[in-house]
C-alpha positions in Angstrom: 7.3 19.5 0.3 8.7 16.0 0.3 6.4 13.2 -1.0 6.8 9.5 -0.4 4.9 6.6 -1.9 3.8 3.6 0.2 3.3 0.3 -1.6 1.1 -2.3 0.0 -0.6 -5.5 -1.0 -3.9 -7.0 0.2 -5.0 -10.5 -0.6 -8.8 -10.6 -1.0 -10.1 -14.1 -1.4 -13.6 -15.4 -0.7 -14.6 -12.1 1.0 -11.7 -12.5 3.4 -9.3 -9.6 3.5 -5.8 -10.2 4.9 -3.9 -7.4 6.7 -2.0 -5.4 4.1 1.6 -6.3 3.6 3.9 -3.3 3.3 6.2 -3.8 0.3 8.1 -0.5 0.8 8.2 3.2 0.9 9.7 5.0 -2.1 10.8 8.5 -3.1 8.9 8.5 -6.5 5.9 6.9 -8.0 8.1 5.4 -10.7 10.1 3.5 -8.1 6.9 2.4 -6.4 5.6 1.0 -9.7 8.9 -0.8 -10.3 8.7 -2.4 -6.8 5.2 -3.7 -7.7 6.5 -5.3 -10.9 9.3 -7.0 -8.9 6.9 -8.1 -6.2 4.6 -9.7 -8.8 7.4 -12.2 -9.4 7.4 -13.3 -5.8 5.4 -16.3 -4.5 1.8 -15.4 -3.8 1.8 -11.8 -5.0 1.6 -12.7 -8.6 -1.6 -14.7 -7.9 -3.3 -11.5 -6.8 -1.9 -8.7 -8.9 -5.0 -6.5 -8.3 -4.1 -6.4 -4.6 -1.3 -3.8 -4.9 -1.9 -0.2 -4.1 0.2 2.9 -4.0 -0.6 5.6 -1.4 1.0 9.1 -1.7 2.0 10.8 1.5 3.4 14.3 2.1 6.0 14.2 4.9 5.4 16.2 8.1 1.7 16.6 7.3 -1.0 15.0 9.5 -2.8 12.2 7.6 -5.6 11.9 10.0 -6.7 15.3 11.2 -10.0 14.4 12.9 -11.0 12.1 15.7 -13.0 8.9 15.5 -16.0 7.4 17.2 -16.0 3.9 18.7 -18.7 1.6 17.5 -21.5 1.1 20.0 
């Protein structure tokens, strides 16, 4: 199975969460971590280093395999 690593950043400030920014999708966790280190040097990202996250995905596998219920 082929695995990819999605790197995103969310800025959480004063209980306000911005939409996540996609940094990139990488073929290894090592490359994903290197991308985070590079992004920390960019304007804004370094101010919120705790906002990075890496999510591991297996290609050709459903990530959401159940339905959802709308809020009433």
